[in-house]
N, C-alpha and C positions, 0 to 999 in steps of 0.2 A: 504493500500499501504506499502510495507516495505521501509527502509532507503535507500537502494542501488535504487530502482525503482525511490524514491522520488528525490534522487541526480542526476540520469541519466535525468529524465523528465526536472528538473531545467536547467541541462547543455544543453540538445536539444533545450529547449526554448530561453536559451541564445545565442546559436550558430545560431538560425534561425533568430534572431534579430539582431544578427552582419551581417549577410549574406545581410539582406535585408536592412540594413544600408550602404551597400556598392554598392547598386543598383542605383547608380546613373548616369545609362545611359540611363534610360526611359524618355522621353519626359515627362515633367510637374511635376517632383518632386522637393518638396523644400530642400533646406540644412536643414530647422527647423525639416521637418518631419523626416530626415534621422538621423540627432542629437539625436531626439526621440527615435529611433531605438537603436543608442548607448548607451543612459541610460539606457533603458530596458535592453540589454545585459549584461552591468555591473550590474544592480541589479540583475537580474536572476542568474548571475554567482555567486555572492555574496552569494545569497540564497542559491545556492546549496552546498555551502561550509559550511554555518551555519548548514544545514541538514546533511552533511557529518559528522561535528563534534558533532553531538547529541543534537543540541540547536534547540531552537523552530523558525522557521520562523514566523515573525509578519507580517501582512499587512501594509507595509509602504514603501515609495518611498525615506526615507531619508537614504543616506548614512551614516550620522552621527549615526543613530539608528542601522544601520546594523554592523557599526564599533564597536559599543559599544558591540553588542552580540557577536561579533568574537572575541572583545579582551579578553573574559572570558576565552577563550581556547588557543589563538595564538598571537604571536606579529606580528602586521601588518610592513611591509615595508615601510620604509619612502615614497618610491614613490606613496603609496595607496593615498596619500593627494591629488594627481591629481586628483581622481576619482571624488572629490567633485564638480570639474568643469562641470560634467555631470548633476550635480543636478538640475541645471537652467532648462535642457530640459525636465525635467519630467511633469512640468506643463505649463510653459511659452508657449510652441509650439502647445498647445491644440487648443487654439481660435484665430481664424486669427486676432481679434482685440487688442489681449494682448501680442504680440510678435514683437521682432524687426527681421529684416532680418539677416540671420546667413551666414558670409562669407564664402567661400571656405575654407580658411586658420583654420578657427573654425571648421569647418566640419570634415577638414583633421585630427585634433589634437582630436577630439573627437572619431573618427575612431581609430586612433592610442591607445588612452587610453582604449576605448572598447576592443580592440583586445588583449591589454596587460593583462587587467583585466581576459578576459576569458581564456587566456593560461597561467596566473599564477594559477588561481583556477584550472583547470585540473592539473596541476601538484602538487597541494597540496591534492587533492583528493585521499582518500585510500581505493580504491575498495576492 
C-alpha cells in the first residue's frame, strides 16, 4: 500500500472513531467507552501524520512516543500537550473492574481534544 493510501486509511479510521465517540444518544453507552473512542481518534490521527511525514508508525498507544516520532520532522503546537489527557483512556476503560466513572464534563473535554487533533492533522497533511 502506498503512502497516500496509508494516510487516507489512518484518517478514515480516525474519523470513524471520532464519529463513534459522539454517539452518546444511544441507550446503554458509557462515557468511558466514548472516551476510549476519543483516544483512538487522536492516536489514529497522529499516526496518519506520521505516515504523511514519511516516518514509521510503531505499534504504541503512547502519545509521548508518537510525539517523539513527530518531533523528528515538525514542531508541535503547545496545545498538543492536551492530547496527553486522552492517554488514560487507552487502557483504563477496557476492563470493568479497572476504571473510574467518567463525568460528562470529562467526556466533552475528550471529544473537544479529539476533534481538535483530527482537524489539525487534516490541515497538516500534504496530499
